[in-house]
C-alpha positions as CSV (number, residue, x, y, z in Angstrom):
1,X,-32.6,11.0,13.1
2,X,-30.1,10.8,10.3
3,X,-30.8,8.3,7.6
4,X,-28.5,6.6,5.1
5,X,-29.9,7.9,1.8
6,X,-28.3,5.2,-0.4
7,X,-30.6,4.8,-3.4
8,X,-31.5,1.4,-4.8
9,X,-33.1,3.0,-7.8
10,X,-29.9,3.1,-9.8
11,X,-31.6,2.9,-13.1
12,X,-33.3,6.3,-12.4
13,X,-30.0,7.7,-11.3
14,X,-28.2,6.5,-14.4
15,X,-30.7,8.0,-16.7
16,X,-30.4,11.3,-14.9
17,X,-26.6,11.2,-15.3
18,X,-25.6,10.1,-11.9
19,X,-24.0,6.7,-12.5
20,X,-23.9,4.5,-9.4
21,X,-23.7,7.4,-6.9
22,X,-24.4,6.8,-3.3
23,X,-26.9,9.3,-1.8
24,X,-25.7,10.4,1.6
25,X,-26.7,12.9,4.3
26,X,-24.2,15.7,4.7
27,X,-24.2,19.3,5.8
28,X,-22.0,20.8,3.1
29,X,-22.4,20.6,-0.7
30,X,-19.4,20.5,-3.1
31,X,-19.1,22.9,-5.9
32,X,-17.3,20.5,-8.2
33,X,-18.6,17.2,-9.6
34,X,-18.2,14.4,-7.1
35,X,-16.2,11.4,-8.3
36,X,-19.4,9.3,-8.5
37,X,-21.0,11.7,-10.9
38,X,-20.9,10.7,-14.6
39,X,-19.2,13.6,-16.2
40,X,-20.7,15.2,-19.3
41,X,-19.3,17.7,-21.7
42,X,-20.8,21.1,-22.6
43,X,-22.1,20.0,-26.0
44,X,-23.9,17.0,-24.5
45,X,-25.3,19.1,-21.7
46,X,-26.8,21.5,-24.2
47,X,-28.1,18.8,-26.6
48,X,-29.9,16.6,-24.1
49,X,-31.5,19.6,-22.3
50,X,-35.0,20.4,-23.4
51,X,-35.0,23.8,-21.7
52,X,-32.1,26.2,-21.1
53,X,-33.1,29.3,-19.2
54,X,-31.9,32.2,-17.1
55,X,-34.0,33.5,-14.3
56,X,-34.6,34.1,-10.6
57,X,-35.4,31.4,-8.1
58,X,-38.7,32.6,-6.5
59,X,-39.6,29.5,-4.4
60,X,-38.1,26.4,-2.9
61,X,-40.5,23.7,-1.5
62,X,-39.4,20.4,0.1
63,X,-41.6,17.4,0.6
64,X,-41.5,13.7,1.3
65,X,-42.2,11.3,-1.5
66,X,-41.7,7.6,-2.4
67,X,-38.7,6.9,-4.6
68,X,-38.8,3.2,-5.7
69,X,-37.4,0.6,-3.4
70,X,-35.6,3.2,-1.4
71,X,-38.9,4.3,0.1
72,X,-39.4,7.8,1.5
73,X,-36.9,10.4,0.4
74,X,-37.0,14.2,0.6
75,X,-37.4,16.1,-2.7
76,X,-37.3,19.9,-3.3
77,X,-39.2,21.7,-6.1
78,X,-37.4,24.8,-7.4
79,X,-39.6,27.5,-9.0
80,X,-37.8,29.8,-11.4
81,X,-39.2,33.0,-13.0
82,X,-37.7,33.0,-16.4
83,X,-36.0,36.1,-17.8
84,X,-34.3,34.7,-20.9
85,X,-34.8,31.5,-22.8
86,X,-31.9,29.9,-24.7
87,X,-33.6,26.7,-25.6
88,X,-37.2,25.7,-25.6
89,X,-38.5,22.3,-26.6
90,X,-42.1,23.5,-26.4
91,X,-44.8,21.1,-25.4
92,X,-47.2,21.0,-22.4
93,X,-45.5,19.7,-19.3
94,X,-46.3,20.0,-15.6
95,X,-44.0,22.6,-14.1
96,X,-44.1,24.9,-17.1
97,X,-46.0,28.2,-17.4
98,X,-46.2,30.2,-20.6
99,X,-47.6,33.5,-21.7
100,X,-49.4,35.8,-19.2
101,X,-50.1,33.1,-16.5
102,X,-46.9,33.8,-14.6
103,X,-47.2,37.6,-14.8
104,X,-50.6,37.4,-13.1
105,X,-49.1,35.6,-10.2
106,X,-50.3,32.1,-11.1
107,X,-47.8,29.3,-10.2
108,X,-46.3,27.1,-12.9
109,X,-45.3,24.6,-10.3
110,X,-47.1,21.4,-9.7
111,X,-46.1,21.8,-6.0
112,X,-47.4,25.3,-5.4
113,X,-50.5,24.2,-3.5
114,X,-50.8,21.9,-0.5
115,X,-49.0,22.2,2.9
116,X,-45.2,22.1,3.1
117,X,-43.9,18.6,3.4
118,X,-46.5,17.0,1.2
119,X,-45.8,15.8,-2.4
120,X,-47.5,17.5,-5.4
121,X,-50.9,16.1,-6.2
122,X,-52.4,14.9,-9.5
123,X,-54.8,17.9,-9.6
124,X,-51.8,20.3,-9.2
125,X,-50.1,18.7,-12.2
126,X,-53.3,18.9,-14.2
127,X,-53.7,22.6,-13.4
128,X,-50.1,23.2,-14.5
129,X,-50.7,21.5,-17.8
130,X,-53.8,23.5,-18.4
131,X,-52.0,26.7,-17.8
132,X,-49.4,25.6,-20.4
133,X,-52.0,25.1,-23.1
134,X,-50.5,27.8,-25.3
135,X,-47.4,25.5,-25.8
136,X,-45.6,28.0,-28.1
137,X,-46.2,31.1,-26.0
138,X,-43.1,32.5,-24.2
139,X,-41.8,30.5,-21.3
140,X,-42.4,32.5,-18.1
141,X,-41.9,30.1,-15.2
142,X,-40.4,26.6,-14.8
143,X,-40.4,24.3,-11.8
144,X,-37.8,21.5,-11.5
145,X,-36.9,19.2,-8.7
146,X,-33.8,17.8,-7.0
147,X,-33.1,15.1,-4.5
148,X,-32.8,16.4,-1.0
149,X,-34.1,19.3,1.0
150,X,-35.2,20.5,4.5
151,X,-38.5,20.4,6.3
152,X,-38.4,21.9,9.7
153,X,-35.4,20.6,11.5
154,X,-35.1,17.5,9.3
155,X,-33.0,17.5,6.2
156,X,-31.5,15.3,3.5
157,X,-28.6,16.2,1.3
158,X,-27.3,14.5,-1.9
159,X,-23.8,15.8,-2.8
160,X,-24.6,15.3,-6.5
161,X,-27.7,17.5,-6.4
162,X,-27.5,21.2,-7.4
163,X,-27.9,23.9,-4.8
164,X,-30.5,26.6,-5.4
165,X,-31.2,29.6,-3.2
166,X,-34.3,31.8,-3.1
167,X,-33.6,35.1,-4.8
168,X,-30.6,33.7,-6.7
169,X,-30.2,34.4,-10.4
170,X,-29.4,31.1,-12.2
171,X,-28.6,29.6,-15.6
172,X,-30.3,26.2,-15.6
173,X,-30.1,23.3,-18.1
174,X,-33.2,21.2,-17.7
175,X,-34.4,17.8,-18.9
176,X,-37.4,15.6,-18.4
177,X,-37.2,12.4,-16.4
178,X,-40.3,10.3,-15.7
179,X,-42.6,13.2,-16.3
180,X,-40.8,15.6,-14.0
181,X,-38.2,18.3,-14.8
182,X,-34.7,17.9,-13.4
183,X,-31.4,19.8,-13.7
184,X,-29.5,18.1,-16.5
185,X,-26.5,16.2,-15.2
186,X,-27.4,17.0,-11.6
187,X,-25.1,19.8,-10.3
188,X,-23.4,20.0,-13.7
189,X,-26.5,21.8,-15.2
190,X,-26.9,24.7,-12.7
191,X,-24.9,27.9,-12.5
192,X,-25.2,31.1,-10.5
193,X,-25.3,34.3,-12.5
194,X,-23.8,37.5,-11.1
195,X,-23.6,41.1,-12.3
196,X,-20.1,42.6,-12.0
197,X,-18.5,45.8,-13.0
198,X,-16.8,45.7,-16.4
199,X,-15.6,49.3,-16.2
200,X,-16.5,52.4,-14.2
201,X,-19.6,52.9,-16.4
202,X,-20.6,49.4,-17.5
203,X,-21.5,46.1,-16.0
204,X,-21.6,42.6,-17.3
205,X,-23.3,39.3,-16.3
206,X,-21.1,36.3,-15.6
207,X,-21.7,32.6,-15.1
208,X,-20.0,31.2,-12.0
209,X,-18.7,28.0,-13.3
210,X,-15.7,25.7,-12.5
211,X,-13.0,24.1,-14.6
212,X,-14.2,20.7,-13.6
213,X,-17.8,21.4,-14.7
214,X,-19.1,21.8,-18.3
215,X,-19.0,25.6,-17.9
216,X,-16.0,27.5,-16.4
217,X,-16.6,31.0,-15.1
218,X,-17.2,33.3,-18.1
219,X,-19.4,36.1,-19.4
220,X,-23.0,35.1,-19.8
221,X,-22.9,36.3,-23.4
222,X,-20.1,33.9,-24.1
223,X,-22.0,31.0,-22.6
224,X,-25.1,31.9,-24.6
225,X,-23.1,32.0,-27.9
226,X,-21.7,28.6,-27.1
227,X,-25.2,27.2,-26.6
228,X,-26.4,28.8,-29.9
229,X,-23.4,27.2,-31.7
230,X,-24.2,23.8,-30.4
231,X,-27.9,24.1,-31.2
232,X,-27.0,25.3,-34.7
233,X,-24.9,22.2,-35.4
234,X,-27.5,19.9,-33.9
235,X,-30.3,21.4,-36.1
236,X,-28.0,21.1,-39.2
237,X,-27.6,17.4,-38.4
238,X,-31.3,16.8,-38.3
239,X,-32.0,18.8,-41.4
240,X,-33.4,22.0,-39.9
241,X,-36.0,20.5,-37.6
242,X,-36.9,22.5,-34.5
243,X,-37.4,26.0,-35.8
244,X,-40.6,27.8,-34.9
245,X,-42.4,24.7,-33.8
246,X,-39.5,22.5,-32.6
247,X,-36.6,22.7,-30.4
248,X,-34.5,25.6,-31.7
249,X,-32.7,28.1,-29.5
250,X,-34.9,31.1,-28.7
251,X,-33.5,34.6,-28.8
252,X,-34.3,36.4,-25.6
253,X,-34.3,40.0,-24.4
254,X,-30.6,40.7,-23.7
255,X,-30.0,39.1,-20.4
256,X,-26.7,37.9,-21.7
257,X,-25.2,41.3,-22.7
258,X,-23.6,44.1,-20.7
259,X,-26.2,46.3,-19.2
260,X,-27.0,48.5,-16.2
261,X,-27.3,46.6,-12.9
262,X,-30.7,44.8,-12.8
263,X,-32.8,44.7,-9.7
264,X,-31.6,42.9,-6.6
265,X,-31.7,39.2,-7.1
């Protein structure tokens, strides 16, 4: 049975950057920002994000949950194995794994346990927080959520939500909302990353953007340089706060530069 997914929790939607959007069920997702979506510019996207990461989507998990006066809606948790960190606000949040925890196969997601279709539990969130105790260790995994998903033959789709696919390489801008991690600006904060041939002997990673989104299609290295420039200006405004123990941009391991093709993703 299809349901009208119009949300009456507009205050939550507005704080997430959605304006007064109507949540509807649909089969196809748009790649450009719907008219109902509050548009944000690249600088704002970067500044309000607490994490900006590149990585591989390793798990998608949908479940039913209560969302204010709307009642039961379908949500999906997206678990990303982080390859490169462009911005890291630090801290201990459910959905974040640092250090060796991810490498040993432990999940950073507060939704990793429990049968499909059930929401995360308080104990799941506590475990995720415990694993993040080394708050300044390298970011290894991150789990964020979006509105919509599929459980068996049932599905809900929000046109403003980003689309993630298992095995996909992504650039994700992430913010905190009510204690959970979301893609900043809804679909405006998620981009696919592809490796293409730059010449007969070299490859380059590109971000698949769109002129109507904060990022148009460009080299990943160019996007990273833009993030670094925005963060530099922001830190200068606040007098240098956010260095080793704050919210400065973190230099990664070269995912943004031309290289040999990486493993299948």
